[in-house]
PDB file of N, CA, C and O in Angstrom, chain B, residues numbered from 101:
ATOM      1  N   ILE B 101       8.512   4.923  -2.309  1.00  0.00           N
ATOM      2  CA  ILE B 101       9.246   4.360  -1.184  1.00  0.00           C
ATOM      3  C   ILE B 101       8.695   4.914   0.135  1.00  0.00           C
ATOM      4  O   ILE B 101       8.438   4.156   1.070  1.00  0.00           O
ATOM      5  N   LEU B 102       8.517   6.230   0.204  1.00  0.00           N
ATOM      6  CA  LEU B 102       8.037   6.841   1.444  1.00  0.00           C
ATOM      7  C   LEU B 102       6.604   6.423   1.767  1.00  0.00           C
ATOM      8  O   LEU B 102       6.254   6.248   2.933  1.00  0.00           O
ATOM      9  N   ALA B 103       5.780   6.264   0.734  1.00  0.00           N
ATOM     10  CA  ALA B 103       4.396   5.830   0.966  1.00  0.00           C
ATOM     11  C   ALA B 103       4.363   4.419   1.514  1.00  0.00           C
ATOM     12  O   ALA B 103       3.582   4.116   2.416  1.00  0.00           O
ATOM     13  N   LYS B 104       5.211   3.552   0.973  1.00  0.00           N
ATOM     14  CA  LYS B 104       5.275   2.173   1.459  1.00  0.00           C
ATOM     15  C   LYS B 104       5.724   2.157   2.923  1.00  0.00           C
ATOM     16  O   LYS B 104       5.182   1.407   3.735  1.00  0.00           O
ATOM     17  N   ALA B 105       6.705   2.978   3.249  1.00  0.00           N
ATOM     18  CA  ALA B 105       7.205   3.046   4.623  1.00  0.00           C
ATOM     19  C   ALA B 105       6.129   3.580   5.564  1.00  0.00           C
ATOM     20  O   ALA B 105       5.993   3.101   6.690  1.00  0.00           O
ATOM     21  N   ALA B 106       5.367   4.568   5.104  1.00  0.00           N
ATOM     22  CA  ALA B 106       4.299   5.129   5.941  1.00  0.00           C
ATOM     23  C   ALA B 106       3.220   4.093   6.220  1.00  0.00           C
ATOM     24  O   ALA B 106       2.603   4.105   7.285  1.00  0.00           O
ATOM     25  N   ALA B 107       2.994   3.202   5.268  1.00  0.00           N
ATOM     26  CA  ALA B 107       1.961   2.176   5.424  1.00  0.00           C
ATOM     27  C   ALA B 107       2.435   0.995   6.277  1.00  0.00           C
ATOM     28  O   ALA B 107       1.618   0.201   6.745  1.00  0.00           O
ATOM     29  N   ALA B 108       3.741   0.879   6.478  1.00  0.00           N
ATOM     30  CA  ALA B 108       4.286  -0.263   7.219  1.00  0.00           C
ATOM     31  C   ALA B 108       5.363   0.214   8.196  1.00  0.00           C
ATOM     32  O   ALA B 108       6.554   0.024   7.949  1.00  0.00           O
ATOM     33  N   PRO B 109       4.944   0.837   9.312  1.00  0.00           N
ATOM     34  CA  PRO B 109       5.913   1.462  10.214  1.00  0.00           C
ATOM     35  C   PRO B 109       6.913   0.512  10.884  1.00  0.00           C
ATOM     36  O   PRO B 109       7.954   0.964  11.362  1.00  0.00           O
ATOM     37  N   THR B 110       6.621  -0.787  10.927  1.00  0.00           N
ATOM     38  CA  THR B 110       7.581  -1.714  11.532  1.00  0.00           C
ATOM     39  C   THR B 110       8.243  -2.631  10.504  1.00  0.00           C
ATOM     40  O   THR B 110       8.911  -3.595  10.877  1.00  0.00           O
ATOM     41  N   ASP B 111       8.067  -2.345   9.232  1.00  0.00           N
ATOM     42  CA  ASP B 111       8.730  -3.095   8.165  1.00  0.00           C
ATOM     43  C   ASP B 111      10.137  -2.535   8.000  1.00  0.00           C
ATOM     44  O   ASP B 111      10.326  -1.453   7.444  1.00  0.00           O
ATOM     45  N   SER B 112      11.102  -3.272   8.483  1.00  0.00           N
ATOM     46  CA  SER B 112      12.486  -2.785   8.471  1.00  0.00           C
ATOM     47  C   SER B 112      12.970  -2.431   7.078  1.00  0.00           C
ATOM     48  O   SER B 112      13.580  -1.382   6.875  1.00  0.00           O
ATOM     49  N   ASP B 113      12.699  -3.306   6.115  1.00  0.00           N
ATOM     50  CA  ASP B 113      13.177  -3.048   4.760  1.00  0.00           C
ATOM     51  C   ASP B 113      12.596  -1.751   4.204  1.00  0.00           C
ATOM     52  O   ASP B 113      13.311  -0.950   3.602  1.00  0.00           O
ATOM     53  N   ALA B 114      11.304  -1.552   4.408  1.00  0.00           N
ATOM     54  CA  ALA B 114      10.657  -0.331   3.917  1.00  0.00           C
ATOM     55  C   ALA B 114      11.215   0.900   4.614  1.00  0.00           C
ATOM     56  O   ALA B 114      11.455   1.924   3.974  1.00  0.00           O
ATOM     57  N   GLN B 115      11.419   0.806   5.910  1.00  0.00           N
ATOM     58  CA  GLN B 115      11.940   1.948   6.668  1.00  0.00           C
ATOM     59  C   GLN B 115      13.383   2.255   6.299  1.00  0.00           C
ATOM     60  O   GLN B 115      13.759   3.423   6.195  1.00  0.00           O
ATOM     61  N   LEU B 116      14.196   1.221   6.099  1.00  0.00           N
ATOM     62  CA  LEU B 116      15.585   1.441   5.702  1.00  0.00           C
ATOM     63  C   LEU B 116      15.660   2.086   4.318  1.00  0.00           C
ATOM     64  O   LEU B 116      16.461   2.992   4.094  1.00  0.00           O
ATOM     65  N   ALA B 117      14.827   1.618   3.397  1.00  0.00           N
ATOM     66  CA  ALA B 117      14.800   2.200   2.053  1.00  0.00           C
ATOM     67  C   ALA B 117      14.351   3.659   2.109  1.00  0.00           C
ATOM     68  O   ALA B 117      14.908   4.512   1.417  1.00  0.00           O
ATOM     69  N   ALA B 118      13.349   3.941   2.929  1.00  0.00           N
ATOM     70  CA  ALA B 118      12.869   5.315   3.067  1.00  0.00           C
ATOM     71  C   ALA B 118      13.955   6.205   3.682  1.00  0.00           C
ATOM     72  O   ALA B 118      14.148   7.340   3.248  1.00  0.00           O
ATOM     73  N   ALA B 119      14.653   5.694   4.681  1.00  0.00           N
ATOM     74  CA  ALA B 119      15.729   6.469   5.309  1.00  0.00           C
ATOM     75  C   ALA B 119      16.834   6.760   4.297  1.00  0.00           C
ATOM     76  O   ALA B 119      17.374   7.866   4.266  1.00  0.00           O
ATOM     77  N   ASP B 120      17.166   5.779   3.477  1.00  0.00           N
ATOM     78  CA  ASP B 120      18.185   6.000   2.444  1.00  0.00           C
ATOM     79  C   ASP B 120      17.730   7.094   1.480  1.00  0.00           C
ATOM     80  O   ASP B 120      18.508   7.978   1.121  1.00  0.00           O
ATOM     81  N   ALA B 121      16.471   7.029   1.068  1.00  0.00           N
ATOM     82  CA  ALA B 121      15.930   8.030   0.143  1.00  0.00           C
ATOM     83  C   ALA B 121      15.953   9.421   0.775  1.00  0.00           C
ATOM     84  O   ALA B 121      16.309  10.404   0.125  1.00  0.00           O
ATOM     85  N   GLU B 122      15.567   9.489   2.050  1.00  0.00           N
ATOM     86  CA  GLU B 122      15.582  10.778   2.749  1.00  0.00           C
ATOM     87  C   GLU B 122      17.002  11.324   2.844  1.00  0.00           C
ATOM     88  O   GLU B 122      17.232  12.512   2.618  1.00  0.00           O
ATOM     89  N   LEU B 123      17.946  10.461   3.178  1.00  0.00           N
ATOM     90  CA  LEU B 123      19.332  10.897   3.303  1.00  0.00           C
ATOM     91  C   LEU B 123      19.857  11.413   1.959  1.00  0.00           C
ATOM     92  O   LEU B 123      20.506  12.457   1.901  1.00  0.00           O
ATOM     93  N   MET B 124      19.572  10.682   0.891  1.00  0.00           N
ATOM     94  CA  MET B 124      20.024  11.109  -0.443  1.00  0.00           C
ATOM     95  C   MET B 124      19.350  12.407  -0.864  1.00  0.00           C
ATOM     96  O   MET B 124      19.918  13.189  -1.625  1.00  0.00           O
ATOM     97  N   GLY B 125      18.137  12.633  -0.369  1.00  0.00           N
ATOM     98  CA  GLY B 125      17.412  13.851  -0.697  1.00  0.00           C
ATOM     99  C   GLY B 125      17.745  15.019   0.210  1.00  0.00           C
ATOM    100  O   GLY B 125      17.179  16.103   0.064  1.00  0.00           O
ATOM    101  N   GLY B 126      18.658  14.808   1.145  1.00  0.00           N
ATOM    102  CA  GLY B 126      19.072  15.890   2.021  1.00  0.00           C
ATOM    103  C   GLY B 126      18.277  16.013   3.309  1.00  0.00           C
ATOM    104  O   GLY B 126      18.505  16.934   4.094  1.00  0.00           O
ATOM    105  N   ALA B 127      17.345  15.092   3.535  1.00  0.00           N
ATOM    106  CA  ALA B 127      16.524  15.120   4.751  1.00  0.00           C
ATOM    107  C   ALA B 127      17.162  14.220   5.814  1.00  0.00           C
ATOM    108  O   ALA B 127      16.566  13.240   6.260  1.00  0.00           O
ATOM    109  N   THR B 128      18.363  14.570   6.198  1.00  0.00           N
ATOM    110  CA  THR B 128      19.153  13.743   7.116  1.00  0.00           C
ATOM    111  C   THR B 128      18.453  13.529   8.447  1.00  0.00           C
ATOM    112  O   THR B 128      18.395  12.403   8.940  1.00  0.00           O
ATOM    113  N   GLN B 129      17.922  14.589   9.033  1.00  0.00           N
ATOM    114  CA  GLN B 129      17.251  14.474  10.327  1.00  0.00           C
ATOM    115  C   GLN B 129      16.056  13.531  10.241  1.00  0.00           C
ATOM    116  O   GLN B 129      15.837  12.726  11.146  1.00  0.00           O
ATOM    117  N   LEU B 130      15.286  13.623   9.168  1.00  0.00           N
ATOM    118  CA  LEU B 130      14.140  12.724   8.994  1.00  0.00           C
ATOM    119  C   LEU B 130      14.597  11.272   8.905  1.00  0.00           C
ATOM    120  O   LEU B 130      13.978  10.383   9.490  1.00  0.00           O
ATOM    121  N   ALA B 131      15.674  11.039   8.178  1.00  0.00           N
ATOM    122  CA  ALA B 131      16.201   9.681   8.048  1.00  0.00           C
ATOM    123  C   ALA B 131      16.620   9.135   9.411  1.00  0.00           C
ATOM    124  O   ALA B 131      16.274   8.009   9.770  1.00  0.00           O
ATOM    125  N   PHE B 132      17.358   9.931  10.159  1.00  0.00           N
ATOM    126  CA  PHE B 132      17.797   9.488  11.488  1.00  0.00           C
ATOM    127  C   PHE B 132      16.598   9.242  12.399  1.00  0.00           C
ATOM    128  O   PHE B 132      16.535   8.220  13.083  1.00  0.00           O
ATOM    129  N   ASN B 133      15.654  10.172  12.409  1.00  0.00           N
ATOM    130  CA  ASN B 133      14.474  10.023  13.262  1.00  0.00           C
ATOM    131  C   ASN B 133      13.689   8.766  12.910  1.00  0.00           C
ATOM    132  O   ASN B 133      13.212   8.058  13.797  1.00  0.00           O
ATOM    133  N   ARG B 134      13.557   8.488  11.618  1.00  0.00           N
ATOM    134  CA  ARG B 134      12.830   7.304  11.158  1.00  0.00           C
ATOM    135  C   ARG B 134      13.452   6.029  11.742  1.00  0.00           C
ATOM    136  O   ARG B 134      12.747   5.164  12.261  1.00  0.00           O
ATOM    137  N   LEU B 135      14.776   5.928  11.649  1.00  0.00           N
ATOM    138  CA  LEU B 135      15.436   4.716  12.116  1.00  0.00           C
ATOM    139  C   LEU B 135      15.465   4.630  13.638  1.00  0.00           C
ATOM    140  O   LEU B 135      15.365   3.536  14.193  1.00  0.00           O
ATOM    141  N   ILE B 136      15.598   5.742  14.310  1.00  0.00           N
ATOM    142  CA  ILE B 136      15.567   5.724  15.774  1.00  0.00           C
ATOM    143  C   ILE B 136      14.182   5.291  16.256  1.00  0.00           C
ATOM    144  O   ILE B 136      14.074   4.524  17.213  1.00  0.00           O
ATOM    145  N   GLU B 137      13.146   5.764  15.616  1.00  0.00           N
ATOM    146  CA  GLU B 137      11.785   5.347  15.971  1.00  0.00           C
ATOM    147  C   GLU B 137      11.597   3.854  15.714  1.00  0.00           C
ATOM    148  O   GLU B 137      10.946   3.170  16.504  1.00  0.00           O
ATOM    149  N   LEU B 138      12.154   3.347  14.630  1.00  0.00           N
ATOM    150  CA  LEU B 138      12.064   1.921  14.338  1.00  0.00           C
ATOM    151  C   LEU B 138      12.786   1.113  15.415  1.00  0.00           C
ATOM    152  O   LEU B 138      12.312   0.049  15.810  1.00  0.00           O
ATOM    153  N   ILE B 139      13.913   1.603  15.885  1.00  0.00           N
ATOM    154  CA  ILE B 139      14.642   0.931  16.960  1.00  0.00           C
ATOM    155  C   ILE B 139      13.786   0.880  18.220  1.00  0.00           C
ATOM    156  O   ILE B 139      13.789  -0.125  18.932  1.00  0.00           O
ATOM    157  N   ARG B 140      13.063   1.941  18.497  1.00  0.00           N
ATOM    158  CA  ARG B 140      12.182   1.960  19.676  1.00  0.00           C
ATOM    159  C   ARG B 140      11.069   0.907  19.584  1.00  0.00           C
ATOM    160  O   ARG B 140      10.596   0.400  20.601  1.00  0.00           O
ATOM    161  N   ASN B 141      10.661   0.588  18.352  1.00  0.00           N
ATOM    162  CA  ASN B 141       9.499  -0.276  18.156  1.00  0.00           C
ATOM    163  C   ASN B 141       9.817  -1.683  17.680  1.00  0.00           C
ATOM    164  O   ASN B 141       8.915  -2.426  17.293  1.00  0.00           O
ATOM    165  N   THR B 142      11.089  -2.058  17.705  1.00  0.00           N
ATOM    166  CA  THR B 142      11.470  -3.406  17.299  1.00  0.00           C
ATOM    167  C   THR B 142      12.357  -4.023  18.366  1.00  0.00           C
ATOM    168  O   THR B 142      12.713  -3.378  19.353  1.00  0.00           O
ATOM    169  N   SER B 143      12.705  -5.280  18.151  1.00  0.00           N
ATOM    170  CA  SER B 143      13.569  -5.960  19.107  1.00  0.00           C
ATOM    171  C   SER B 143      14.403  -7.011  18.387  1.00  0.00           C
ATOM    172  O   SER B 143      14.218  -7.266  17.197  1.00  0.00           O
ATOM    173  N   GLY B 144      15.311  -7.605  19.120  1.00  0.00           N
ATOM    174  CA  GLY B 144      16.108  -8.712  18.617  1.00  0.00           C
ATOM    175  C   GLY B 144      16.970  -8.368  17.419  1.00  0.00           C
ATOM    176  O   GLY B 144      17.545  -7.283  17.329  1.00  0.00           O
ATOM    177  N   ALA B 145      17.045  -9.322  16.498  1.00  0.00           N
ATOM    178  CA  ALA B 145      17.904  -9.186  15.325  1.00  0.00           C
ATOM    179  C   ALA B 145      17.468  -8.025  14.444  1.00  0.00           C
ATOM    180  O   ALA B 145      18.306  -7.344  13.853  1.00  0.00           O
ATOM    181  N   GLN B 146      16.173  -7.798  14.352  1.00  0.00           N
ATOM    182  CA  GLN B 146      15.669  -6.695  13.538  1.00  0.00           C
ATOM    183  C   GLN B 146      16.178  -5.361  14.100  1.00  0.00           C
ATOM    184  O   GLN B 146      16.651  -4.506  13.352  1.00  0.00           O
ATOM    185  N   ARG B 147      16.078  -5.199  15.385  1.00  0.00           N
ATOM    186  CA  ARG B 147      16.535  -3.968  16.037  1.00  0.00           C
ATOM    187  C   ARG B 147      18.039  -3.770  15.841  1.00  0.00           C
ATOM    188  O   ARG B 147      18.499  -2.661  15.571  1.00  0.00           O
ATOM    189  N   GLU B 148      18.790  -4.849  15.981  1.00  0.00           N
ATOM    190  CA  GLU B 148      20.243  -4.771  15.829  1.00  0.00           C
ATOM    191  C   GLU B 148      20.626  -4.398  14.400  1.00  0.00           C
ATOM    192  O   GLU B 148      21.555  -3.617  14.194  1.00  0.00           O
ATOM    193  N   ALA B 149      19.929  -4.940  13.421  1.00  0.00           N
ATOM    194  CA  ALA B 149      20.216  -4.623  12.023  1.00  0.00           C
ATOM    195  C   ALA B 149      19.964  -3.136  11.745  1.00  0.00           C
ATOM    196  O   ALA B 149      20.738  -2.491  11.039  1.00  0.00           O
ATOM    197  N   VAL B 150      18.898  -2.613  12.295  1.00  0.00           N
ATOM    198  CA  VAL B 150      18.584  -1.190  12.100  1.00  0.00           C
ATOM    199  C   VAL B 150      19.626  -0.329  12.809  1.00  0.00           C
ATOM    200  O   VAL B 150      20.056   0.693  12.273  1.00  0.00           O
ATOM    201  N   ARG B 151      20.025  -0.729  13.987  1.00  0.00           N
ATOM    202  CA  ARG B 151      21.044   0.019  14.736  1.00  0.00           C
ATOM    203  C   ARG B 151      22.353   0.080  13.947  1.00  0.00           C
ATOM    204  O   ARG B 151      22.977   1.137  13.850  1.00  0.00           O
ATOM    205  N   LEU B 152      22.759  -1.044  13.391  1.00  0.00           N
ATOM    206  CA  LEU B 152      23.998  -1.078  12.617  1.00  0.00           C
ATOM    207  C   LEU B 152      23.904  -0.202  11.373  1.00  0.00           C
ATOM    208  O   LEU B 152      24.868   0.477  11.017  1.00  0.00           O
ATOM    209  N   ARG B 153      22.752  -0.214  10.712  1.00  0.00           N
ATOM    210  CA  ARG B 153      22.570   0.627   9.520  1.00  0.00           C
ATOM    211  C   ARG B 153      22.627   2.102   9.908  1.00  0.00           C
ATOM    212  O   ARG B 153      23.201   2.915   9.183  1.00  0.00           O
ATOM    213  N   LEU B 154      22.035   2.447  11.044  1.00  0.00           N
ATOM    214  CA  LEU B 154      22.069   3.829  11.509  1.00  0.00           C
ATOM    215  C   LEU B 154      23.506   4.262  11.777  1.00  0.00           C
ATOM    216  O   LEU B 154      23.895   5.379  11.435  1.00  0.00           O
ATOM    217  N   LEU B 155      24.286   3.390  12.382  1.00  0.00           N
ATOM    218  CA  LEU B 155      25.693   3.715  12.629  1.00  0.00           C
ATOM    219  C   LEU B 155      26.442   3.933  11.314  1.00  0.00           C
ATOM    220  O   LEU B 155      27.310   4.801  11.228  1.00  0.00           O
ATOM    221  N   GLU B 156      26.107   3.142  10.289  1.00  0.00           N
ATOM    222  CA  GLU B 156      26.711   3.349   8.969  1.00  0.00           C
ATOM    223  C   GLU B 156      26.345   4.724   8.411  1.00  0.00           C
ATOM    224  O   GLU B 156      27.185   5.417   7.837  1.00  0.00           O
ATOM    225  N   LEU B 157      25.090   5.103   8.587  1.00  0.00           N
ATOM    226  CA  LEU B 157      24.655   6.418   8.103  1.00  0.00           C
ATOM    227  C   LEU B 157      25.372   7.535   8.848  1.00  0.00           C
ATOM    228  O   LEU B 157      25.722   8.555   8.254  1.00  0.00           O
ATOM    229  N   PHE B 158      25.592   7.348  10.145  1.00  0.00           N
ATOM    230  CA  PHE B 158      26.346   8.341  10.920  1.00  0.00           C
ATOM    231  C   PHE B 158      27.727   8.545  10.298  1.00  0.00           C
ATOM    232  O   PHE B 158      28.184   9.679  10.149  1.00  0.00           O
ATOM    233  N   GLU B 159      28.381   7.457   9.940  1.00  0.00           N
ATOM    234  CA  GLU B 159      29.716   7.540   9.343  1.00  0.00           C
ATOM    235  C   GLU B 159      29.661   8.228   7.982  1.00  0.00           C
ATOM    236  O   GLU B 159      30.558   8.994   7.630  1.00  0.00           O
ATOM    237  N   THR B 160      28.605   7.951   7.221  1.00  0.00           N
ATOM    238  CA  THR B 160      28.440   8.554   5.901  1.00  0.00           C
ATOM    239  C   THR B 160      28.308  10.068   6.002  1.00  0.00           C
ATOM    240  O   THR B 160      28.910  10.810   5.225  1.00  0.00           O
ATOM    241  N   VAL B 161      27.516  10.514   6.966  1.00  0.00           N
ATOM    242  CA  VAL B 161      27.284  11.951   7.142  1.00  0.00           C
ATOM    243  C   VAL B 161      28.513  12.621   7.745  1.00  0.00           C
ATOM    244  O   VAL B 161      28.865  13.741   7.374  1.00  0.00           O
ATOM    245  N   GLY B 162      29.152  11.940   8.661  1.00  0.00           N
ATOM    246  CA  GLY B 162      30.337  12.489   9.328  1.00  0.00           C
ATOM    247  C   GLY B 162      30.138  12.438  10.821  1.00  0.00           C
ATOM    248  O   GLY B 162      29.259  13.122  11.346  1.00  0.00           O
ATOM    249  N   PRO B 163      30.929  11.647  11.521  1.00  0.00           N
ATOM    250  CA  PRO B 163      30.718  11.418  12.951  1.00  0.00           C
ATOM    251  C   PRO B 163      30.795  12.660  13.828  1.00  0.00           C
ATOM    252  O   PRO B 163      30.263  12.655  14.938  1.00  0.00           O
ATOM    253  N   ALA B 164      31.438  13.718  13.364  1.00  0.00           N
ATOM    254  CA  ALA B 164      31.568  14.926  14.180  1.00  0.00           C
ATOM    255  C   ALA B 164      30.505  15.977  13.865  1.00  0.00           C
ATOM    256  O   ALA B 164      30.472  17.033  14.497  1.00  0.00           O
ATOM    257  N   GLU B 165      29.640  15.695  12.895  1.00  0.00           N
ATOM    258  CA  GLU B 165      28.597  16.656  12.524  1.00  0.00           C
ATOM    259  C   GLU B 165      27.599  16.825  13.675  1.00  0.00           C
ATOM    260  O   GLU B 165      27.229  15.832  14.301  1.00  0.00           O
ATOM    261  N   PRO B 166      27.161  18.029  13.968  1.00  0.00           N
ATOM    262  CA  PRO B 166      26.206  18.247  15.052  1.00  0.00           C
ATOM    263  C   PRO B 166      24.928  17.405  14.919  1.00  0.00           C
ATOM    264  O   PRO B 166      24.401  16.928  15.924  1.00  0.00           O
ATOM    265  N   ILE B 167      24.439  17.222  13.717  1.00  0.00           N
ATOM    266  CA  ILE B 167      23.226  16.431  13.520  1.00  0.00           C
ATOM    267  C   ILE B 167      23.452  14.967  13.924  1.00  0.00           C
ATOM    268  O   ILE B 167      22.546  14.308  14.437  1.00  0.00           O
ATOM    269  N   VAL B 168      24.668  14.472  13.686  1.00  0.00           N
ATOM    270  CA  VAL B 168      25.008  13.099  14.062  1.00  0.00           C
ATOM    271  C   VAL B 168      25.157  12.996  15.573  1.00  0.00           C
ATOM    272  O   VAL B 168      24.706  12.021  16.174  1.00  0.00           O
ATOM    273  N   LEU B 169      25.775  13.979  16.183  1.00  0.00           N
ATOM    274  CA  LEU B 169      25.952  13.946  17.639  1.00  0.00           C
ATOM    275  C   LEU B 169      24.595  13.929  18.344  1.00  0.00           C
ATOM    276  O   LEU B 169      24.410  13.202  19.320  1.00  0.00           O
ATOM    277  N   LYS B 170      23.654  14.722  17.855  1.00  0.00           N
ATOM    278  CA  LYS B 170      22.309  14.725  18.439  1.00  0.00           C
ATOM    279  C   LYS B 170      21.631  13.378  18.211  1.00  0.00           C
ATOM    280  O   LYS B 170      21.005  12.836  19.121  1.00  0.00           O
ATOM    281  N   ALA B 171      21.751  12.844  17.015  1.00  0.00           N
ATOM    282  CA  ALA B 171      21.119  11.560  16.707  1.00  0.00           C
ATOM    283  C   ALA B 171      21.727  10.435  17.541  1.00  0.00           C
ATOM    284  O   ALA B 171      21.024   9.500  17.923  1.00  0.00           O
ATOM    285  N   ARG B 172      23.006  10.516  17.821  1.00  0.00           N
ATOM    286  CA  ARG B 172      23.631   9.495  18.690  1.00  0.00           C
ATOM    287  C   ARG B 172      23.024   9.540  20.093  1.00  0.00           C
ATOM    288  O   ARG B 172      22.776   8.498  20.701  1.00  0.00           O
ATOM    289  N   ARG B 173      22.790  10.731  20.593  1.00  0.00           N
ATOM    290  CA  ARG B 173      22.148  10.851  21.911  1.00  0.00           C
ATOM    291  C   ARG B 173      20.733  10.283  21.870  1.00  0.00           C
ATOM    292  O   ARG B 173      20.309   9.589  22.795  1.00  0.00           O
ATOM    293  N   ASP B 174      20.007  10.580  20.796  1.00  0.00           N
ATOM    294  CA  ASP B 174      18.656  10.053  20.647  1.00  0.00           C
ATOM    295  C   ASP B 174      18.678   8.529  20.531  1.00  0.00           C
ATOM    296  O   ASP B 174      17.803   7.848  21.067  1.00  0.00           O
ATOM    297  N   LEU B 175      19.670   8.005  19.838  1.00  0.00           N
ATOM    298  CA  LEU B 175      19.807   6.550  19.725  1.00  0.00           C
ATOM    299  C   LEU B 175      20.029   5.924  21.094  1.00  0.00           C
ATOM    300  O   LEU B 175      19.419   4.907  21.423  1.00  0.00           O
ATOM    301  N   MET B 176      20.896   6.525  21.884  1.00  0.00           N
ATOM    302  CA  MET B 176      21.156   5.971  23.222  1.00  0.00           C
ATOM    303  C   MET B 176      19.885   5.965  24.054  1.00  0.00           C
ATOM    304  O   MET B 176      19.639   5.010  24.791  1.00  0.00           O
ATOM    305  N   SER B 177      19.079   7.003  23.953  1.00  0.00           N
ATOM    306  CA  SER B 177      17.801   7.036  24.679  1.00  0.00           C
ATOM    307  C   SER B 177      16.876   5.931  24.201  1.00  0.00           C
ATOM    308  O   SER B 177      16.171   5.314  25.000  1.00  0.00           O
ATOM    309  N   ALA B 178      16.879   5.684  22.903  1.00  0.00           N
ATOM    310  CA  ALA B 178      15.989   4.647  22.341  1.00  0.00           C
ATOM    311  C   ALA B 178      16.429   3.258  22.778  1.00  0.00           C
ATOM    312  O   ALA B 178      15.599   2.366  22.951  1.00  0.00           O
ATOM    313  N   LEU B 179      17.726   3.072  22.955  1.00  0.00           N
ATOM    314  CA  LEU B 179      18.244   1.752  23.312  1.00  0.00           C
ATOM    315  C   LEU B 179      18.069   1.438  24.800  1.00  0.00           C
ATOM    316  O   LEU B 179      17.936   0.275  25.181  1.00  0.00           O
ATOM    317  N   PHE B 180      18.069   2.473  25.634  1.00  0.00           N
ATOM    318  CA  PHE B 180      18.030   2.217  27.081  1.00  0.00           C
ATOM    319  C   PHE B 180      16.878   2.840  27.769  1.00  0.00           C
ATOM    320  O   PHE B 180      16.734   2.699  28.983  1.00  0.00           O
TER     321      PHE B 180
END
């Protein structure tokens, strides 16, 4: 999964699958960074779908967790 994502940096499906794998493996920061970078490099419906998935991951981890709070700030920077 990670190799496929590395070979296709703007493939949303590959990046989402890789982020899920990273999150399940305990690499939460890597998962968040992966999706935030994808948001920076996409637009339109693709970007919105990734943003919504990232918000779901934030809820999964816990909205008050420090890692989520930092990732939310990074997301806002990527969006604006």
